[in-house]
LOLUMLUM-863842 format. One record per residue (C-alpha): residue number from 0; y, z, x. Coordinates in Angstrom, 2 decimals. Layout:
<pos->NUM&c2->Y&c3->Z&c1->X>
...
end
This chain:
<pos->0&c2->-102.81&c3->-78.18&c1->30.25>
<pos->1&c2->-105.08&c3->-80.44&c1->32.40>
<pos->2&c2->-106.84&c3->-79.40&c1->35.89>
<pos->3&c2->-105.15&c3->-82.38&c1->37.80>
<pos->4&c2->-102.89&c3->-82.06&c1->40.74>
<pos->5&c2->-99.50&c3->-83.04&c1->39.71>
<pos->6&c2->-98.75&c3->-85.35&c1->43.28>
<pos->7&c2->-101.95&c3->-86.89&c1->43.99>
<pos->8&c2->-103.45&c3->-86.87&c1->40.70>
<pos->9&c2->-106.81&c3->-85.60&c1->41.72>
<pos->10&c2->-108.97&c3->-83.72&c1->39.60>
<pos->11&c2->-112.83&c3->-82.36&c1->38.44>
<pos->12&c2->-115.40&c3->-83.95&c1->40.00>
<pos->13&c2->-119.23&c3->-84.10&c1->39.25>
<pos->14&c2->-121.94&c3->-82.45&c1->41.36>
<pos->15&c2->-125.75&c3->-81.29&c1->41.16>
<pos->16&c2->-127.17&c3->-78.38&c1->41.57>
<pos->17&c2->-130.98&c3->-79.07&c1->42.94>
<pos->18&c2->-133.75&c3->-76.10&c1->42.27>
<pos->19&c2->-136.79&c3->-75.80&c1->43.92>
<pos->20&c2->-138.79&c3->-78.28&c1->42.14>
<pos->21&c2->-135.76&c3->-80.90&c1->42.42>
<pos->22&c2->-134.56&c3->-80.70&c1->39.05>
<pos->23&c2->-131.11&c3->-81.91&c1->38.98>
<pos->24&c2->-128.58&c3->-79.93&c1->36.80>
<pos->25&c2->-125.14&c3->-81.32&c1->36.30>
<pos->26&c2->-122.03&c3->-79.05&c1->37.34>
<pos->27&c2->-118.56&c3->-79.75&c1->37.29>
<pos->28&c2->-116.43&c3->-78.77&c1->40.44>
<pos->29&c2->-113.15&c3->-78.22&c1->40.17>
<pos->30&c2->-110.28&c3->-78.70&c1->42.89>
<pos->31&c2->-108.23&c3->-75.53&c1->44.16>
<pos->32&c2->-104.96&c3->-75.77&c1->42.19>
<pos->33&c2->-102.06&c3->-73.59&c1->43.32>
<pos->34&c2->-98.88&c3->-73.25&c1->41.22>
<pos->35&c2->-95.74&c3->-73.75&c1->43.23>
<pos->36&c2->-91.99&c3->-74.20&c1->42.57>
<pos->37&c2->-90.79&c3->-77.18&c1->44.46>
<pos->38&c2->-87.29&c3->-78.17&c1->44.45>
<pos->39&c2->-86.86&c3->-76.06&c1->41.21>
<pos->40&c2->-89.99&c3->-77.75&c1->39.75>
<pos->41&c2->-92.79&c3->-75.57&c1->38.64>
<pos->42&c2->-96.15&c3->-77.86&c1->39.70>
<pos->43&c2->-100.00&c3->-77.55&c1->40.14>
<pos->44&c2->-100.83&c3->-78.69&c1->43.26>
<pos->45&c2->-103.82&c3->-78.88&c1->45.36>
<pos->46&c2->-104.46&c3->-77.43&c1->48.37>
<pos->47&c2->-104.92&c3->-80.53&c1->50.62>
<pos->48&c2->-101.26&c3->-81.67&c1->48.98>
<pos->49&c2->-99.93&c3->-78.35&c1->50.07>
<pos->50&c2->-101.15&c3->-78.78&c1->53.69>
<pos->51&c2->-99.82&c3->-82.11&c1->53.81>
<pos->52&c2->-96.40&c3->-81.01&c1->53.01>
<pos->53&c2->-96.44&c3->-78.16&c1->55.42>
<pos->54&c2->-96.74&c3->-80.75&c1->58.08>
<pos->55&c2->-93.39&c3->-81.75&c1->60.08>
<pos->56&c2->-92.24&c3->-85.36&c1->59.46>
<pos->57&c2->-93.38&c3->-87.35&c1->62.30>
<pos->58&c2->-91.27&c3->-90.14&c1->63.80>
<pos->59&c2->-93.05&c3->-92.79&c1->66.11>
<pos->60&c2->-90.72&c3->-93.45&c1->68.92>
<pos->61&c2->-90.73&c3->-96.91&c1->70.61>
<pos->62&c2->-92.25&c3->-97.03&c1->73.69>
<pos->63&c2->-90.59&c3->-98.84&c1->76.34>
<pos->64&c2->-91.07&c3->-99.29&c1->80.20>
<pos->65&c2->-88.37&c3->-96.23&c1->80.84>
<pos->66&c2->-90.11&c3->-93.75&c1->79.16>
<pos->67&c2->-93.21&c3->-94.91&c1->80.60>
<pos->68&c2->-91.34&c3->-94.94&c1->84.36>
<pos->69&c2->-90.33&c3->-91.24&c1->83.24>
<pos->70&c2->-93.90&c3->-90.02&c1->82.84>
<pos->71&c2->-95.11&c3->-91.78&c1->85.63>
<pos->72&c2->-97.38&c3->-94.21&c1->83.85>
<pos->73&c2->-98.04&c3->-97.71&c1->83.58>
<pos->74&c2->-97.57&c3->-99.34&c1->80.41>
<pos->75&c2->-100.82&c3->-101.46&c1->79.02>
<pos->76&c2->-100.63&c3->-104.81&c1->79.87>
<pos->77&c2->-100.31&c3->-107.38&c1->76.76>
<pos->78&c2->-103.72&c3->-109.45&c1->76.22>
<pos->79&c2->-103.86&c3->-113.07&c1->76.01>
<pos->80&c2->-106.17&c3->-114.87&c1->73.78>
<pos->81&c2->-109.25&c3->-116.14&c1->75.04>
<pos->82&c2->-109.68&c3->-119.81&c1->74.93>
<pos->83&c2->-112.61&c3->-121.07&c1->72.73>
<pos->84&c2->-115.52&c3->-122.91&c1->74.49>
<pos->85&c2->-116.28&c3->-125.97&c1->73.08>
<pos->86&c2->-120.20&c3->-126.42&c1->72.42>
<pos->87&c2->-121.22&c3->-129.67&c1->73.73>
<pos->88&c2->-124.43&c3->-131.33&c1->71.63>
<pos->89&c2->-126.84&c3->-133.67&c1->74.09>
end
């Protein structure tokens, strides 16, 4: 089995350790994989995907003047595009 996340496809990366004399020695840096059962399927998942899955689903609410009034806030004014100045050569 490869060391690869089943959700995002992330795998190991290359890194370098440097000695005091600045000699570069390449190393392989593996990712932190965890084996979890999700919906009855056993999968290898990286910890960043696990943390993302633990977050609650976020719902974007449409803000209206009514919701602003309930909170005592003023809605932002819509910006109008500025007219471009014409450059006149003499």
